[in-house]
VEXNUBA-500534 format. One record per residue (C-alpha): residue in one letter; x, y, z. Coordinates in steps of 0.001 Angstrom, whole numbers, plus 500000, padded with zeros to 6 digits. Layout:
AXYZ...
end
This chain:
M450970874327451546S452998875344453527V457145873916453629K457973870930456887L460733872795458183T461002870231461224M460758866595462295K457405867921464893E455310869197462356P452908867090460564Y453773865309457201A450750866747455621K453272869846454914S454752868043451962R455687870676449082F458974869732447281L459628866515448896S456793863831448987K456052861988452538K458065859212452079F460981860994450846R460679863484453848G460539860401456122Y463820859102454873F465213862516455662D463787862726459107L464860859361459492L468579860605459591R467919863349462110P469848865807460208F470290868053462781T472456866090464451L474923865250461542L475883868259461603A478515868116464906P479687864836463380F480543866633459349F481893870295460647V483660868982463788S485697866308461650M485739867969459283F488036871108461443I489742868589462941M491064867087459809F492256870624458618A494393870950462161S495804867749461218L496415868713458143V498414872113459906Y499762870216462558N501802867676459730D502710870286457567R500964867805454786F500197870592451984V502502869148449929E501725865767449849F497851866396449433P497438869098447354N493775868220446888W493255868205450487W490214870563450233I488531866916448105I490116864598450956I488138866638454302G484997866646452023Q485214863432451677A486350862164454945S483742864671456942L480346862955454544T481527859428455334L481635860060459330A478223862657458801F476644859252456902L477976856595459435N476036858653462237G473287858678460278A473121855214459948S473679855049463138N470613857461463737A468566855016461435L469229851397462752N468900853106466472Q465157854872465539A464526850961463558T465013849187467187D463394851490469507V459752851989468041E457962850706471293A460069853666473389D459107855939470134K456092855063470171I455950857004473910S458120859776473640K458700860649469935P455784859761468796Y456279862705465557R459373860511464488P458641858369461274I458373854946462148P455567855667464764R453795858026462487G453808855243459957V455927857083457097V458574854396457112E458633851215457921R460822849554460666D462974847067458153E463240849905455928A464840851979458724Q467487849211458896S467693848187455656I468831852040455360A470726852027457990Y472780848808457299I472933850318453357L474984854050454855Y476882851467457376L478650849784453918F478796852769452113A480655854551455183L483070851734455809L484061850536451495R484303854596451290A486260854658454669V489220852197453598T489664853886450734I491081857082452178N493471855429454566T494154852153456437W493686853679459679F490383856279459004G488425852982457778V489641851024460938F488747854205463205V485104854155461098F484876850737461603L485000850350465023I482901852906465668M480003851021463141L480562848054465821F480032850539468595T476819852224467287V475627848535466145V475906846911469686Y474443850044471635S471024848974469550L471347845712468931P471957842690470932P473399842492473673R472038846440473337M474797848004475312K472053851219475941R470166848921478189F472777848644480846L473596851759483610F475977854027482722V477420851120480203N475447853089477310Q476828856368478292V480788855451478137W479611853254475247I478222855860473388A481208858733474499I484186856153473021P482707856706469179R481170860347469315G484272861338471398L487364859690470822F486620857669468083A485811860454466109V488566862689466975L491251860354465921A489559859290462983S489338862677461728W492990863244462529S494642860025460950V493238860756457351F496433863561457174G498158862254460635D499368859486463041P496015859307465029F498365858211468297Q500242861342468415M499556862886472056V497727865792470782P494741863989468885L494576861137472140M494174863907474350I491786866046472745G490077862769472131M489734861649475673I488833865449476587A486013865285474129L485430861548475584V484981862110479128F482421865439478158F480095863498476515V480242860916479400G478109863385480967A477020865448477577M475225861795477109T472968862844480088T470621865418478037K469688862924475493D467538860611478220I465575863883480045V462577863332477519D462740859345477321C462821859175480824E459120857396481199A459715855289477706D463383854478478532R461489852717481795K458467850963480331T460769849536477858G464044848384480057T466298851028479227R468215851575482395T469375855589482496L470992857930485372I467584860273484465N465182856687485258T467254855320488025F468059858673489891G465835861525488927I466889864560486886R468665866628489377K470692863602490987A471427862171487334A472614866553486833Y474935866456489447I476339863318488776S477120864067485490L478724867371486281P482273866619486989F482089864747483810L481282868149482145M483677869927483636V486408867895484660P488536867012481453F488760870994480312V489786871819484066M492590869103483242I494067871171480316P496067873334482505F497494870185483485L497928868461480456V500068871161478847H501915871155482260Y503419868257481816H503710867939478051M500709866248476942I499430868991474822N500744872169473213A500815875376474955Y498770877408472863L495286875226473455L495493876616476745P492577878717475835L490206875202475723T489893875915479414I487233878018478723F484684875296477485I484430874990481046I481903877857480927P479106876083478413S479828872885480136F478350874164483444L475224875726481358I474555872088480260F474241871235483663Y472047873826484529L469973874193481311M470004870144482761L468070871141485825K465444873170484160Q464837870544481594Q463935872631479726Q462450871436476374S463528873014472464E460108873565470323T461179872476466973L464178870199468004E464125867088469342N465067867438473112V465895869657475255Q468374872831475013A470947870831477062W471023868931474173S471488871121471898L474082872833473827M475647869438473764Y476328869895469538V477175873626470132T479921873179472221Y481412870271470810L481003872100467327F482633875226468990Y485384872749470872A486183871836467484I486487874504465713S488098876914468452F490829873794468886T491640873968464866A492511877808465513L494198877592467989I496630875183466324I496366877351463487L498327880222465140G500307878151467282E502006876283464540L502448879390462987G504236880708466024Q501398883704466153L500893882819469776S503997884366470702F503494884802473901I502977881007474242T505726878395473461P505042875989472405I506560872041472704
end
């Protein structure tokens, strides 16, 4: 029997893993864990270089690995809780998920979520205080997103609510592992990510349009239609990267970070793909949603590369502030 490679494939393909174990695995939505793991890893390394703390942390790679896994588990907890509270909607738009298929019970999913939340929080406080604080804030925002008062239900608030922990708090948490999270550089990089996610979060609601409407969740997609929702989202996708030259001019970020403006291009492509509404054959959502995650990952990689080159003085044509 062949191996079940994606969530959409039937659970009959259970070679190597039991049906129940594979259900737990799918509950965490592994594809969505890659971005928080690698994004946090790169930003932590950028913080290490920027603050020049290699001597203080000779085992820095172990700390980065542990902290990155903590944020990945935190995201997995959020995914499990979201599925436990969205069963009725998932039966309509995502019946292939483990709870609608009957592979995992709703109570099981909720218990797994709480265990992962507790593990992430306990692990976070052992890394340092600020990392623990930001992990707690991310946990609070994601729990209240799914459970009462269930911020997910409210138009536009839902996008801002999830963009804050995924964008700003995730960046500040990662930076805090080796640096001061209230330095101007992480604050601005986090704000750019926050505003980007306010627009990009529209992509996740495209396939859930009808299910959200039937279950009482208002989104830009089911309120204004895909075309208007895409145009409402466009400024949030573009403006944060357009603002980078102004942030450099007013000495809010280092001048060597100017090349990050290139992310205007994939941001516009996300908008274009939203209009196309083309769904992925293997992943859970439309192609615009997949590109959102890829864009965020390369944003973190590029930021780290520029920090390394800038701090080492390799970008000699740009004077750092």
